[in-house]
C-alpha positions in Angstrom: 0.3 24.9 -13.2 -2.8 23.1 -11.9 -5.0 20.2 -13.0 -8.4 18.8 -12.1 -8.6 15.9 -9.7 -11.2 14.0 -7.8 -10.4 14.3 -4.1 -11.9 12.6 -1.0 -12.2 15.5 1.4 -13.6 13.3 4.2 -15.5 10.0 4.3 -18.7 9.9 2.3 -19.6 10.1 -1.4 -21.0 13.6 -0.8 -17.5 14.7 0.3 -15.8 13.8 -3.0 -14.9 17.0 -4.8 -13.4 17.7 -8.2 -11.0 20.6 -7.8 -7.7 22.1 -8.9 -4.5 20.8 -7.4 -0.8 21.3 -8.5 0.2 19.4 -11.6 3.0 16.9 -11.0 6.2 16.5 -13.1 8.2 13.4 -13.8 10.9 12.7 -11.2 13.7 10.1 -11.2 12.3 6.7 -12.1 8.8 7.9 -12.9 6.7 8.8 -16.0 4.2 11.6 -16.2 1.0 10.2 -17.7 -1.8 12.2 -19.2 -4.7 10.2 -17.8 -7.5 9.6 -20.4 -9.9 7.3 -18.6 -10.5 5.5 -15.3 -12.7 2.8 -14.0 -14.4 2.1 -10.6 -14.2 -1.0 -8.4 -16.2 -2.0 -5.4 -13.1 -1.2 -3.4 -13.5 2.5 -4.3 -16.8 2.5 -2.4 -15.0 1.2 0.7 -12.2 3.8 0.3 -14.8 6.6 -0.1 -16.4 5.6 3.1 -13.1 5.5 5.0 -13.4 1.7 5.3 -9.7 0.9 5.3 -9.2 3.0 8.5 -5.5 3.7 9.2 -4.5 2.0 6.0 -5.8 4.9 3.9 -5.8 8.7 3.8 -9.1 9.9 5.2 -8.8 13.3 3.5 -7.0 14.8 0.6 -6.8 11.5 -1.2 -6.9 11.4 -5.1 -9.4 8.6 -5.8 -9.4 5.5 -8.0 -6.7 2.9 -8.7 -7.5 2.0 -12.3 -6.7 4.2 -15.2 -5.1 4.5 -18.6 -3.4 7.3 -20.5 -0.3 8.3 -22.5 3.2 9.2 -21.3 4.0 12.8 -21.9 7.2 13.1 -19.9 9.9 10.7 -18.7 12.0 11.1 -15.5 15.7 10.3 -15.2 16.6 6.7 -15.5 13.4 5.5 -17.2 14.5 3.6 -20.3 11.8 1.0 -20.9 9.1 3.4 -22.0 8.8 6.2 -24.6 6.9 9.4 -24.8 3.5 8.6 -26.4 3.3 5.1 -25.1 -0.2 4.0 -24.1 -0.1 2.7 -20.6 -2.4 1.6 -17.7 -1.6 1.9 -14.0 -0.6 -1.1 -11.9 -2.8 -1.6 -8.9 0.3 -2.1 -6.8 2.9 0.5 -7.8 5.8 -1.7 -6.4 5.0 -5.4 -6.6 7.1 -6.7 -9.5 6.7 -10.4 -8.7 7.1 -13.0 -6.1 5.1 -13.5 -2.9 3.0 -10.8 -1.4 4.5 -8.9 1.6 3.1 -6.2 3.8 5.4 -3.7 2.2 4.4 -4.7 -1.4 0.7 -4.7 -0.6 1.0 -1.2 1.0 1.9 0.2 -2.5 -1.7 -0.1 -3.7 -3.0 3.1 -5.3 -5.9 5.2 -3.9 -5.6 4.2 -0.3 -2.3 5.0 1.5 -1.1 6.8 -1.6 -2.9 8.9 -4.2 -4.9 7.3 -7.1 -5.3 8.3 -10.8 -8.6 10.2 -10.9 -6.8 13.3 -12.2 -5.6 14.8 -15.5 -2.0 14.0 -14.9 -0.3 11.5 -12.7 3.4 10.8 -12.1 3.7 7.0 -11.7 6.8 4.9 -11.0 8.0 3.0 -14.1 7.4 -0.1 -12.1 3.7 0.9 -11.7 2.7 1.2 -15.4 2.2 -1.3 -18.2 1.7 -0.9 -22.0 -1.8 -1.7 -23.0 -3.0 -3.8 -26.1 -3.5 -1.7 -29.2 -7.0 -2.9 -29.9 -8.4 -1.4 -26.7 -9.9 2.1 -26.3 -8.9 4.3 -23.4 -12.0 3.4 -21.6 -11.5 -0.3 -22.1 -7.8 -0.1 -21.1 -8.7 1.6 -17.9 -10.7 -1.4 -16.7 -7.6 -3.7 -16.5 -5.5 -2.9 -13.4 -7.7 -4.3 -10.6 -10.7 -6.2 -12.0 -9.0 -7.9 -14.9 -5.9 -8.9 -13.0 -7.9 -10.1 -10.0 -9.8 -12.4 -12.4 -6.6 -13.5 -14.1 -5.0 -14.4 -10.8 -8.1 -16.4 -9.8 -8.6 -18.3 -13.1 -5.1 -18.6 -14.4 -2.3 -17.7 -12.0 -3.8 -19.5 -9.0 -6.6 -21.5 -10.6 -4.4 -23.0 -13.4 -7.6 -23.6 -15.4 -7.5 -26.2 -18.1 -9.7 -26.9 -21.1 -12.8 -28.9 -20.1 -12.8 -27.8 -16.5 -15.9 -26.1 -15.0 -15.8 -22.6 -13.6 -18.6 -20.9 -11.7 -18.9 -17.1 -11.6 -21.1 -14.9 -9.4 -22.9 -11.8 -10.7 -22.2 -9.4 -13.5 -19.6 -7.0 -12.1 -16.2 -6.4 -13.6 -14.2 -9.2 -11.9 -16.9 -11.8 -12.7 -17.1 -10.9 -16.4 -13.4 -10.9 -16.8 -13.2 -14.3 -15.0 -15.9 -15.5 -17.5 -13.9 -14.2 -20.5 -10.6 -15.7 -19.2 -12.3 -19.1 -18.4 -13.7 -19.3 -21.9 -10.3 -18.4 -23.4 -8.9 -21.3 -21.5 -11.5 -23.6 -23.0 -13.4 -24.1 -19.7 -17.1 -24.7 -19.2 -18.7 -21.7 -17.7 -21.7 -21.6 -15.3 -22.7 -18.1 -14.4 -25.1 -16.9 -11.7 -27.0 -13.7 -11.2 -30.2 -12.3 -9.5 -31.6 -10.8 -12.7 -32.9 -12.5 -15.9 -31.7 -9.5 -17.9 -28.2 -9.8 -16.5 -28.3 -13.6 -17.2 -29.1 -12.8 -20.8 -26.0 -10.6 -21.0 -23.9 -13.4 -19.5 -25.3 -15.8 -22.1 -24.2 -13.4 -24.8 -20.7 -13.4 -23.4 -20.6 -17.2 -23.7 -21.9 -18.8 -20.5 -22.9 -22.4 -21.0 -25.2 -22.7 -18.1 -27.1 -19.9 -16.2 -28.5 -19.9 -12.6 -30.8 -17.3 -11.1 -29.7 -17.4 -7.5 -32.8 -15.6 -6.3 -35.0 -18.2 -7.9 -32.7 -21.0 -6.7 -31.3 -20.1 -3.2 -29.5 -23.5 -3.1 -27.7 -22.6 -6.3 -24.5 -24.4 -5.2 -26.2 -27.8 -5.4 -27.6 -26.8 -8.8 -24.2 -25.8 -10.1 -22.7 -29.0 -8.8 -25.4 -31.1 -10.6 -24.8 -29.2 -13.8 -21.1 -29.9 -13.7 -21.3 -33.6 -12.9 -18.9 -34.2 -9.9 -18.8 -30.5 -9.2 -17.0 -27.4 -10.3 -13.3 -27.1 -10.4 -13.3 -23.4 -9.4 -15.8 -20.9 -8.0 -15.1 -17.2 -8.2 -16.7 -15.9 -5.0 -17.4 -12.2 -4.7 -20.0 -12.3 -1.9 -18.3 -13.6 1.1 -20.6 -14.3 4.0 -23.8 -14.8 2.0 -22.3 -16.9 -0.8 -19.4 -18.9 0.6 -21.5 -21.8 1.8 -23.1 -22.3 -1.7 -19.7 -21.8 -3.4 -18.3 -24.7 -1.4 -21.4 -26.9 -2.2 -20.8 -26.3 -5.9 -17.3 -27.7 -5.8 -16.0 -31.1 -6.7 -13.7 -32.8 -4.2 -10.4 -31.0 -4.4 -11.9 -27.9 -5.9 -11.1 -24.3 -5.1 -13.0 -21.3 -4.0 -11.2 -18.1 -5.2 -12.3 -15.5 -2.7 -12.0 -12.1 -4.3 -14.5 -10.1 -2.4 -16.8 -9.9 0.6 -19.6 -7.6 -0.5 -22.2 -9.3 1.7 -20.0 -9.3 4.8 -16.6 -10.3 6.0 -17.4 -12.9 8.5 -18.8 -16.3 7.5 -19.8 -19.6 9.3 -18.1 -22.5 7.4 -18.5 -26.3 7.6 -14.9 -27.0 8.2 -15.5 -30.8 8.4 -16.8 -30.8 4.8 -13.9 -28.6 3.7 -11.4 -31.1 5.2 -13.2 -34.2 4.0 -13.5 -32.9 0.4 -10.0 -31.4 0.3 -11.4 -28.0 -0.6 -9.1 -25.0 -1.0 -10.0 -21.5 -0.1 -7.7 -19.1 -2.0 -7.8 -15.4 -1.2 -6.9 -13.2 -4.2 -5.2 -9.8 -3.6 -5.3 -8.7 -7.2 -1.8 -9.7 -8.4 1.8 -8.6 -9.3 3.3 -7.0 -12.3 4.6 -10.2 -13.8 1.1 -11.7 -13.9 -0.2 -8.3 -15.2 2.2 -8.6 -18.2 1.0 -12.2 -18.8 -2.6 -11.1 -18.7 -1.9 -8.2 -21.1 -0.4 -10.7 -23.6 -3.5 -12.9 -23.3 -5.9 -10.0 -23.7 -4.0 -8.9 -26.9 -3.8 -12.4 -28.3 -7.4 -13.3 -27.8 -8.6 -9.8 -28.6 -10.6 -9.7 -25.4 -12.7 -6.6 -25.1 -13.8 -5.6 -21.6 -17.5 -5.2 -20.9 -18.3 -1.7 -19.9 -21.5 0.0 -18.7 -22.0 3.7 -18.1 -19.3 6.2 -18.7 -19.3 9.5 -16.7 -17.2 12.6 -17.0 -14.7 13.2 -14.1 -16.9 16.1 -12.9 -19.7 13.6 -12.3 -17.7 11.1 -10.2 -20.2 11.3 -7.4 -22.9 10.1 -9.8 -20.6 7.3 -11.0 -19.9 6.1 -7.4 -23.7 6.1 -6.7 -24.4 4.1 -9.9 -21.8 1.6 -8.9 -23.3 1.3 -5.4 -26.8 0.7 -6.9 -25.6 -2.6 -8.4 -27.4 -1.9 -11.6 -24.3 -2.2 -13.8 -23.2 -5.0 -16.0 -19.4 -4.8 -16.4 -17.3 -1.8 -15.5 -18.4 1.7 -14.6 -16.0 4.2 -16.1 -14.8 7.8 -16.0 -13.6 9.8 -19.0 -10.9 12.3 -18.1 
């Protein structure tokens, strides 16, 4: 039997093809999942362009790390799940908990191993998680990378407390999840964007203060002024173009959670200011399964609903990738399978 899957034939969006490949079965320790939805991350654009070099398959790769579906078959030894369970993929198929290691980080989906942009996927039991009942397939598919990255930044590493100030950048998936988790923690939220329309959406989500960083290039100083002594945590997605302002926004002892580098991977930093103000720069590599389970409980308890934008059919995955690359989206770009 065969199934439809989105395959990277060679680097470039134009070389992504949806075609028939053999349908898998559940082997020992795995569950066969009928995928119902997937979501895109900025990382997927890097993968499609071959940006991870030897750390990814350059051809024949099933794309996308984030998806949700229902279990239709269980392999030998799988006892913690049942047929019919609604589950989402784990970004890392084999990082249960503890510190990151090279071996654990190498188990990320849709790089060195196939992703979930297909009708059926056999996933290790360690690489799936039950999803909250209140979420649709599309909403559940947004959780594995963006939501867990935000949770790691705001809660697992950030240890955000009520009354603290969090600054988010932009209106992509990680930034919006970080905003939702910060608000759930009782934090004060300052959100930045380049668009008044996107700022209006951020206001609807609950941002207490808004900054248009195009209108205010020195937005870090503005954020610091709005928060008194400075922000406790800044969620930095830009890297080279934003890191200086992120550091300026912080209070002494504050943290920059670096979760992306969309503007460039090399930055010039004022190390003296970082030392003098005891600033911490924390890289965030998504997170492990234990954190994922904690996040799922929080999403369920607070009835958090992910913010989604356009939904494309699997056959139009090229269009979905181009829409993501355009930066027009607010929230997650998704795929219906």
